[in-house]
N, C-alpha and C positions, 0 to 999 in steps of 0.2 A: 428364457421366458420370464414373465413377471413372477410366476409362482416359484420357479427355480431360484430367482434372485432373492425372493423373500425368505425362502428356506435357507439359502446360503447366508443371508444376513443373520437369521436366527441362530444358525450354527456358529457363526463367528462370535456373536455376542455371548453365546453359551460357553464356548471355549475360553473367551476372554474372562468371563466372570469366574470360571472354575480355576483360573490360574492366579486369581487375586484373593487374598484373605479378606474376611469381612472388615477388619479394621483398616486394611489398605483401601478398600472401596469407600469406606466411610470418609476417610481423610481426603481422598481424591475428589469426592463429590463436594467437600467443603471448599476446595480450591476451584473446581470446575463444576458448578451447580447443574449445568445442562447434562453432564455425564450421568446423573441419576436417572434421567429418562432412558438413556441407552442401556444402562446396566440394570434397570428396574430396581433401583436401590431406594428403600423407603426409610432407611435409618437402621442403626445397629444399637441394640440395647446395651446399656452399661458403658457407652463411650461418650465422652464429651471432648470436643475439639480443644486441644491445647493442654489438657490436664496431665497427659502422660509424656509430654515432649520436653526433653532436656535442651535440644537444639532444633528449633523449628526449621532453620535453613537446611540443616543436614537431612531432616525428614523429608522436606520438599524435594531435594535432589534425589534422594533414595526412591521415593514413591513415583516420581515421574519416570525414572529409569526403569523401575519395576513395571510401570504401566506400558512403556514403550516396548520393553522386552516381551510382555504378555501379548501385545498386538502383533509383533513380528512372529511369534510362535503360533499364533492363532490363524494366520493367513499366509498364503503363498504369494500374495501380491506385494510388490515393492511399495514402499511408502515414501512419499516426497513431503518434505517440510520446508516451507518458505518463511524465512525470517527477514522481514522488511525493516528498513531504517534501524539497523542494529546499533548504530551510534547513539540512539536515544535510550538504549536499555540501561537500567541501573545495575549496580554491582551484583545484587542478589540474582537478577535475571541472567547476567553474564555467567555467574557461577553455575547455574542450572544448565545453561547452554553448553558450557565447557564440559560438564559431566556427561551430557548426552553425546557430545562429539566424541568423547574419549571412551565411552562405554563399549564393551565388546558386543553388547546386544543390538547396537545400532548399525551393524555392518551392512544390513539390507535396507538401510534408510538413506535416501539422497537428500542432503541439506543444500538448499539454495539460499544464500544470505546476501543482502545488499546493504552496503554501509559506506559512509564517507571514510576517508583515511584518517584515523585518529589513534590515540594511545590504546583504546580498548581493542580495536581491531588488531593492532600490532601484538598485543599481549596474547590474544586468542590464537593468532597464527604461530607465535612462538611456542605456546603450549602444544599445538598440533604437531609442530616440528619435533618437539621433545618426545612425544609419544608415538611418533612415526605414523600419524594419521595421514591418509591420502587426501589431497585437496587440489583444486585448480583455481588460481586467482586470475580474474579477468579485470583489468583496469580500464575504466571508461573515462576517456579524456573528453574535454570540451571539443565542439566541432571547430575545425579549422576553416579558413576562408574558402578553400577548395570544396570542402564538404557542403558548406552553406550554399555555395554557388550551384552545386549539383542539385541540392534540394529545391532551391528556388526555380531552377531551370525545369525540373520535372513537374513542379507544382503549377507553374504558369504556362507550361508547354511552349517554352521559348528556348532558343539555343543558348548555351553557356556564355557565348560572346555577348549576347544582348543583356543577359541578367547580371553580368559581372559588376557593373557600377552599383547596382542595388545590393549585391552580396557584400561588397566592400563596406557599405554603410551598415548593413545588418550585422556583420562581424564586429565592427567597431562599437555599435550600440549595445549588443547583447553579449559580447565577449565569448561567443560560442556556446553559451549555456543553451542546451537543447529546448528546455521548457520555456525559457525566456524568449528564444528565437521564434518558437511556434506561436506563442501568444502575441508577440510583437507583430508578426505578419497578419494575424487576425485583426489586431487593432488598426493597422494601416488600412485594411479593407473597410472596416467599420467607419473609419473617419474619412473615407473617400480619397485617401492619399495614394491608394493602389486600387485601380478599377478597370473594368473591361471597356475598351473603346470599340463602338460599332463601326465607326469609319475605318479604323486601322485593323479591325478584326483581331485584336490581341490585347493583352493586359498592358496598361501604361501607368506611369508614375512620375511624380515631380521630384527629382533628386534633391533640389535645393530645399524644398519644403520638408522633406523627410529628414534631411541632414540637420535642419534647424530645429526640428521637433525634439524637445527635451525628454529624456527617458531616465527614470530613477535608477540609481546604482544597484539596488537590491530587487530581486524578482518578486519578493513578497510585497514590497511597496508598489511595484507595478500592478500586481493583482488588486491591491487595495485601491489604487487610483481608478482601476477599471470599475470597481464596485461603486465608488463615489460618483462616477460619471452617469450612473443609472438614475432614472427619475426618482424623486424622493419617496413616492408611494411604493415603488418597487423595492427600494432599500428597506422601507418599513416592513413590507410583507416578508422579505427575506429574514429580517431580524426576528419577526414573530415565529416563523417556521423553524429557524435555527434553534429556538428555545426547546424544541422537541427532539433535537438530535440531528444526525447527518441525513436521515431519511424519514419520511412519514407517508402513510397510505392515503389514497384518495378520499376515503370516508372521513378521516380526521380533518383533512383540508376542507371538506364540505361543511363539517360541523363548525369549524373555525370561521368559515365565511358567514354562517348564519349568526354567529355570536359577535363578529367584528365587522365594522364598516370597511372591509377590504376585499378586493377581488384577487384572491391568492392565485388561482389558476392563471388568470390573465397576467399577473406579475411574473409568474414563473416562465410563461412563454416569452415575455419581454426580456427577462434575464438570460 
C-alpha cells in the first residue's frame, strides 16, 4: 500500500542516516546536493568543506564506498547501477568506480556499464581480474549485411529476397552502425526515396537514387546535416530552447513565446 511504502521509505532513510556520521553526511551532500533532501541534512556546525582534507580524492572514494555500504545494509533490495559512456569518464571518476567495483560492500550491487573499447576499459578489466571480481563482458559489434537485411525485411513487411538490394546499399552507406542505420532509414522516408506505393501495395524505392545520395562518414555529421535541413525558424527555435538545457516544461515555453516572436510549440512539432 501507499502508507506501507511511505513507512518503508522512512525506515530506510532512518537506517541509512544512522549508519553515517554527521561529517560523512555533510561531505556527501557537498558532492550530491539533492542528497540533503533525502537525509534531511541542514548542515553540520563546525565543518567547512575542504578544511580537514589531506587528499580530497581519497576522501571522495572512501565516502562513496561508505554511502554504498550503508545503503546495502539498510535494505534487502538489490541495487543496480548503470554507468553509461564510461569511456568519457576522467581519471578521478575511474578511480572511484574501481574502488566501488572492488569494495566488499558492493557484492549485492549489480553494475551495468557501457563503453567503447579503449585503454580505460582495459585497465578496469585488468584490475577486476587481479582482484577476482566477477563480471561478464558482452561485445556489441556493428550490424552485418544479413542483420540489416533482416531488419529492413521486418520493418517494411517484405521478404528478405526483395529487400536484399536495399540492405546491400544500407550496409555500404552506414557500415553497420545501428544508430546511423536507423536514422538513415528515416531520412530516406522523409526525402521520399523510400515510400509506400498504393498501386503495388508495398514499400518501394529507387536504388540508383539512393546509391547516388551522399552520406557523411561520421554519424554526428549526419545528425548535424538533418538539423540544417530544417526550416530556419525551426532551427532558431531549437537554438533558443537549447539554451535552457536538454528539457524544459510547457510553462517556460509559453513564457518564451510571449517574450519572443517565435512559435516554439509549432517548431517542436516540425522538428
